[in-house]
N, C-alpha and C positions, 0 to 999 in steps of 0.2 A: 729691170735694174733694181738694186737694193741699196738704200741709204741708211746708215747708222747715225743716230743723233745722240750725243753725250752732253748732258747739261751739267755744268759744274758751278755750284753756288746757287744763289736764289734767282735762278732764271725762270721767268714766267713761261709756263708751258705754252708753246705755240700750237695749240690743238687745231686751229683753223688751217695753219700751214700743213700740218701732218695730214689732215683730212684731204686737203687739196692735192697733196703729193700722191696719196693713195688713189684718189680719183683719176690722176694722170698715170695710173698703172705703175707707180713706183712703190715698191715694198719698203716699209719704214720699220726699223728696229730702234727702240729708244732705251736710254739708261740715264740715271741721275746720281750725282754725287753731292751730298750736302756737307757743310762743315769743313773739317780739315782731315778727313779720314783717308789716309794714303792707301790703306788696305782696301777700302771700298772703291777708290779710283782704279786700283789694280784689278779688282774683281769685275767691275762694270766694263772696263775697257777690254778685259779678256773675253767677256761674253760677246761684245761686238766684234772682236777679232776672230772669233769662231763662227760668226754668223754669216760668213761668206759675203760681206758687204762689198760693193764696188767702191765705196768711199764712206768716210765718217765725218760728219759735221760736229765740231766741238764748240759749244756755246759757253762762255764764261760771263758771269755777272760781275758788276763793278766791285762787289765786296768779296769775290772768290779768292781763295789762296792760289796765286799763280803757280806755286810749286807743285800743285796737284796735276799740272799738265805733264810732268815728267813720267810718272808711272802710267799715265793714260797713253801717251804717244808711243811708249816703248812696248806696249802690249797689243796695240791695235793691228799693226801689220798690213795696212792698206792705205791708200791716199787719204790725206787729212785736209780738211778745210776749217780754218780757225776763225771764229767770230767772237772777239773779245771786246769788252767795254773799256774805253779809256786807258788809264795807266796799267790796269790789270792785264788788258789785252796786249799791250806793248811789252810788259815784262814776260808774259807767257811766250810770246813770239820769240823773244831773245833767248829764253831758256831752251826752246825747241831748236833754234839755230845752233846752239852749243852742243846739242846731241848729234847733229848731222842728219836727223830724221827729216825726209822730205815733207813739206807741207806748203799750203797756200793760205793767204789771208783773205777773208771776204772783204772786198772793197766797196760794196754797195749793200743796200737792203736786200735781205734774202727773200726770194720769191720762187715760185714753181719753175718758170722758164730758166732762170739763172742756175738753179740747182739741177735741172734736167741737162742743161748744156755741160755743166761741170761733171756730172756723172757719165755722160756719153764720152767725154774726153778721157775718163779714168776707168771705164768698165774693164772687168777682168779680161775680156777677149782682146781688148786693145793692149793690155799690159803683158800678155802672155809671152810675146817674143822677148821682152825685157827680163821677165822672170827666168826664162830659160838661158839667157845670155851668159851668166857667170859659169855655168857648167860647160857651155860650148867653148868659152874662152880658155878655160883651165887646160893646161898642157900645150897650148899653142907656143910656137917658137917665133922669135923675132931675130932676123939677121941684121947685124949692125957692125959697122966698122969701128975700130977703137976710138976714132975722133968723135963718134956719135955717142959713146958711152961715158964721156966725161961727166962726172957728177951723178951718174945713175946708180942707185942702190939696187943691185940685182936681187938681193934677198928680199927687200921690201916688195919689189915687183912680183916676185914669185909668191910671197905670202898673200898679197892682196889680189893679184889677178891670175896667178898660176902660170905666168909667162916665163919662158926659159930663153935666155939670150944665147945665140950661136954666132959663129963667124960669118962674115959677109958673103962667103962663097957657098955656104951650106943652104940646103932647102929649108924653107920656112914659110909659115902662113903670112908673116909680115916682113916687109923690107923697110928698114929705117933710113932710106936714102936721104930723106929731108927731115930726119929727127925721130926720136922714139915716140914722142907724144903725137906727132902727126900720123905715124904708122898705127899707133893704138887707136886714134880717132877714126881712121878709115876702117879698121877691123871691127871696132865697136858698132859702127853704123851698118857695115855689111852683114853682121850677125843679126841685127834687128830686121834688116831687109826693107824693101819698099812697102808702103802702106797705101795701096791704090784706092782704098775706099773713099778718100777725100782728095780733091785737087790740091795743087800746090806742091811744096817740098819743104823738107826740114833740114837745117844745117846743124852741125854739132862739132865742137872742138873740146878736147880734154887738155887741161892745162894744170900746172902746179901753182898754188897760191898759198902763201903762209904755211908751208909744210903739208898741205892737203891737196889731193887731186880734186879738181873742179871741172864739171862739164857745163859749158855754156852753149845753150841751144836756142833755136828760134824757128818758128813755123812761118812760112811765107805762103800767102794765098795765090800769088802770081807765078809766072814762069821764072826759072833760075836766071839771076843776073848778078851772080857773085864773082869775085875775082877767082881766077883759076887756082886750084889747090884746096879750096874749102870743101871738106867732105859733106855730102848731102845724100838724102834718100828721097824718093818720091812720096808724096802724101804727108799726112800728119803723124809723125812718130813720137810726139811728146809723151804720151802715156807710157809707151814702151821704154823710152829713154829714162823717165823717172824711175820706173821699176828696176831697170838695169843698174842705175846709180845706187839705188837702195841695196841691191844685192852685192855690189862691188865696193861699198863704202866710199862712193864718190859724191861730192856735194853737187846737186843739180841746180843750175842757175838759168832760168828762162829769161832771155833778153828781149827788149822791144825793138 
């Protein structure tokens, strides 16, 4: 596994952590951005984006310019873990949310076991099904009766997902008997497929919220016990779901 580390501002180099990660067979690629140099943030994040990392940890110091997070996240192109200090970290997190780029915030002190677990959940092999999903979804048809099409922007669905709506009697990959979003959710998970490497199951539902498409998903370690109609796949599909959301401009929201 490979971890990128991008330090923004006066972050003390965690050489011991880097050494411990390498001892644990994790390849580490680092970059640093000082001051307020947007061009440098773009250059360093581009280097990490081309380094084939499974994920990138972004560390911000308390005196860092939170706006430097924008060129960084837009050029990395892989899962992001944000570790920001105080108000700077909160501002940076809010700026990332406004871009729609998927990321997570570090909730505890960083150490080798926690970073190993985060990388395992986001490694490229786990994300591949999600990376391929947009191209597999493009050109799919959804059969929907007129009453299911009320308020649906056909052009937007085609531009964002490549989905073409057809009449209820026509052949299609999706049937909107219980609504277009439910049909899309089922197709979304079926294209990701089961992830039998881990026990449990993953549920996911695509909704519209404040003018954007949102995917709310959750991984369960036990046996399915959900109400009928909730789309699920076997195993842990979170990494693939995040990757698919990134490719389809859907906001990923992991629920507890």
